[in-house]
C-alpha positions, 0 to 999 in steps of 0.5 A, a space after each residue: 583650727 582658724 582663729 574665729 571672730 566673735 560673731 563667727 563663734 555666735 554662728 557656730 552656736 546657732 548652727 549646732 543648736 539647730 542641728 541638736 534640735 533636729 536630732 533631739 526632736 526626731 529622737 523623741 518624736 519616734 519614742 513618743 509616736 508623734 511629733 514633738 518640738 523638743 527643747 526649752 525654746 519655742 524656736 528650732 534650737 537647743 542651746 545645750 547642744 550649741 553650748 556643748 559644741 562650743 565647749 568641745 571646739 574650744 577645749 580641743 583646739 590644741 589636740 584636733 588631730 588626735 581623735 583619742 584625746 578629742 574623745 576624752 577631753 570632749 567627753 569630759 567638758 561636755 559632761 561637766 556642761 551638762 551636769 551644771 546646766 541640769 543642776 542649775 535649771 532644776 534649782 531654778 525651775 524645780 523641774 528636771 528637763 532631762 533625767 537619767 535616774 534610771 540609767 546605769 552609772 548616773 550622777 544625781 540623774 543629770 549625767 550618766 555614763 552612756 550620755 557621756 560616751 555619746 558626748 565623746 563620740 559626738 566630739 570626735 564626729 564634731 571636730 573631725 567630720 561635721 565642723 569641717 564643712 561648717 567651718 568652711 561655709 561660715 568663713 566664706 561668709 562676708 563679715 558684714 553678713 556674719 555680723 548681721 546674721 549674728 545680731 538678728 539671731 541673737 535678738 530673736 532668740 533673746 525674745 524667745 528665751 524670755 518668753 520661754 523663761 516666763 512660761 517655765 516660771 509659770 509652770 513652777 508656780 502652777 506646780 507649787 500651787 497644785 502641790 500645796 492645794 493637795 497638801 492643804 486639802 489632806 491636812 483639812 480632811 484629816 482635821 475635820 475627820 478628827 473633830 467629827 469622830 470625836 463629836 460622833 463617839 461622844 454624842 453619835 453625831 452623823 455626817 453621813 448625810 453631807 458625805 452622801 450629798 457630796 458624793 452625789 454632786 461629785 458623781 453629777 460632776 463626772 456624769 456632766 463631763 462625760 455628757 459634755 465629752 460625748 456631746 462634742 466628741 464629733 466636733 473639731 476642737 483645738 488641743 487648747 480648748 481640750 486642755 482647758 476643759 480638763 483643767 477645769 474639770 479638776 478644779 471643779 473636783 477640788 472645789 467640791 472637795 473644799 465645799 464638802 469640808 466647809 459644810 462639814 465644818 458648819 455642821 459642827 458649829 450649828 447650835 442644833 448640835 448637842 449642848 455638850 458640844 461646848 464641853 467637848 471642843 470648847 471655845 478654842 475648838 469652835 475658834 479652830 473651826 472658824 479658822 478652818 472655814 476661813 482657810 477653805 475660803 482662801 484655798 477656793 480663792 487661790 483655785 479660782 485665781 490660777 489663770 488659764 494663760 498660766 496652765 497654757 504656758 505650763 502645757 507649752 513647756 511640757 509638750 516640748 519636754 515630755 520627759 520632764 520630771 520634778 522631785 519637789 512636785 512630782 504629783 502635781 507634774 504627773 497630773 498636768 502631764 496626764 491631762 496632756 497624754 489624755 488629750 494627745 491620746 484623744 487626737 490619735 484615736 480621732 485621727 485613726 477614726 477619720 482615716 478609717 472612715 475615708 
């Protein structure tokens, strides 16, 4: 193996990142039955493969002629890289962009035996077969062109990396907010239920009217969404428009839940309730209900403050990483993925219907 110039190493990195992107995109697309632009970045690059290739090439410099040692050393080096990269990304973004938890002999879901064996096989294939023509082609390029190409690719990828990093952070924030929102609503429901049941047991108060009104409004919202979907079923809409409609529908559902809780809290504070209410819940109880309503108002504000842009950035990351999982925000991530799956399913059915019409 030749002693390469720094910019030649940079070109190797981009070449193998591109080859890895082709492999992963085709593999995931076949599994998902639709095209998937796989990876963390927008562009056709998977840096984990480029980094893995460089690690393998560097670690096997002195044993290139021995395929068995290349297999073992390459497997070990690439496996360590995959583990560290996966652990760091999950720690930063709270999302696992690949997950081997369901594979046998896995370590924390970041690596597994089958993946490591594949790395070993790819190491031999890379060093003994693939890198031979790639090396020849890169060495034949004049250094002036090599330097210019390496600089250009580095600048373009840096811009892509910055944008993708911001999208991943938006996904992290959206997941955290959704999970917190669900937890807040759950706690509010439990609290208002406890207070309502206490008052109901002592004075036979009824909140059925409020609950019935909430259910009626929820049913109207669902019916409105169905009518809207039927009305625009024949219209051509982008995935972006459909996704935002789905997100807004979920926003309205949460808003209705919070408004129902606010109404029930207000009913408990009204003066028309039995005079002994003060004896039951006291000033502290009334103050708690007032704080409860303030928390509801704050949560409503948080729901409204989540921008469409943040949701679109999150969707962009999830489209490129459909197998992503999150231990910390599992329910919230599944909610976002379900919305995308619904849209993908709709587009698939529409495509099939148009083909049948032809």
